[in-house]
N, C-alpha and C positions, 0 to 999 in steps of 0.2 A: 851657184847663186840662183840661176834660172830654175834648177830642180827644186830648190827650197821654196821659191815662190809658187811653183806649180803645185807642190804638196800642200802649201798653206792655202792656196785657192781651192784645191780639192776638199780639204778638211772643212773650210768655210762653207762650201756648197753642200757638203753632207750635213753639216749642222743646221744650215738654213732649211734643208729639206725636212729634217726631223722637227724643226721649230714650226714650220708652216706646212702642215700635211696637205696633200693635194685635195682629199675629200674624205672627211671622217664619216659622213653618212653616205656610203656607197649605196645607191638605189638597188643594186643587184643583191645586196645583203639584207635589206629590209624586207621581211616576209609579209608583215601585215601593218597597216596603218589605217586607223579609223578616224574619220573627221566628224566633229561635232561643233556646229556653230552655236555660240552662246549669246544671248541678248540680256543685258541688264535692264530690267524694267519693273515698274510697280504694277504692271498689268498682267500679272501671272494668271489670274483666274480667267480673264478675257482671252488671253493667249491659249490657254488650255481648251476653252470652249471653241475657239476658232479652229485650231489645228485638229482636234479630235472630232468635232461636229461636222466640219466642212471638208477637211482634207483626209479624214479617216486615219489620223495618226493615233498611236496607242501610247499609254503612259508606261514608261520604263521605271521611273522613280519620281517620288515627290515628297517634299516635307514642307514646313511652314515658310521657307525662303527660297526653295529651289524646285524646279520642275524639269524633268528630262523626258522628252517624247521621242518616239521612233516612227519612221515611215511605215506604211502598211507592209512592205516587204522586209522590214526590220534591218535594212542595210544602211539607213541614214538616220541621224539624230539631230535634234535641235534642243537647246536648253534655255531656261529662263531663270534669272537670278534677281532677287530683290536688290535694289541699290542700297548702298550704305549699311550693309548688314555687318554686324560686329564680328562675325565668324570669318569674314573675307579680308584679304590684304587690300590695301588702298588701290592697287591696280584693277581690282575687280569690284569697285564700289560705285564708280560714276555711271549714271543712267545714260542709256542710248537716247540720242536727241532726235531720232526720227528721220534722218537724212543720210544719204550716201551709201546705202547698202541695198542689195536685192538678193533674192534667192530664186533659183530655178528648180522647178519640179518637172521632171520628165514623166510623161504618162503615155500609155499605149494608144489611147484614143482621145485626143484633145477635144474633138467635137462632142463626144459623149460627156466628158468632164465639164465642158462649158455649159451644156444643157442642164446638167445636174445642179451647177452653182446658180444658174439663172433662175431655175425653178425654186431655189431657196432664197431668192432675192438678194444675192450677194452683189455688191456694187462692182461692176466691171470697170477697171481703170483704162485698159487698152483692149478694144474689142477684138474678137477672133479675126485673125488675118493670116495670110500667107506672105512670107518674105521672099525676096528675089533669090536668096540662096537655098530656098526649099523648105525651111522650117514653117510649121503652122503653130500659132500660139495666141495666147491672150494673157492679160495681167490683172491681178487683184492686189489688194493691200491688206496686211494684217493689222491687228489693233494697235501695234506699235509704230505704224507708218512704214513698215518694210514692204517694198514692192515684191510681189511674187509672180514670176513669169512661168506660166504653165504651158508646156511645149511638147509637141511630138516632132522629133527630128526626122527629117527625110534623108534617105541614103543618097550619097553623092552630093 
């Protein structure tokens, strides 16, 4: 009787293990993963001018309702999508409301980048500063109301 219960328990545990896998996305098995932040906005032209003109992003792809930009080193991307576009599922139709998101752009020389943007009369939202943990940064805002923290990280 005890043996039957132990066998039943072992079978139940084996079945539970196959029903609830420990980790389907084992990070050691994922070779590449590229991240692209997407903003749903009617300000696609303004966003393109801002990111290409001030931050040196390049155009990867664009059409009448979608814009995909890449960072100067081509390692990061950001996209912009018109709201309520008939080609998109409802999940991708609601426009961003301008709050609760920020982007961080790491640069080699934050002081040089700051001077460049100041000479272009970009409104600085957080002035150039050093943080107690060692980072040096400042912040601006894109046409969609997204805060952009421009930083040079300090080792340690």
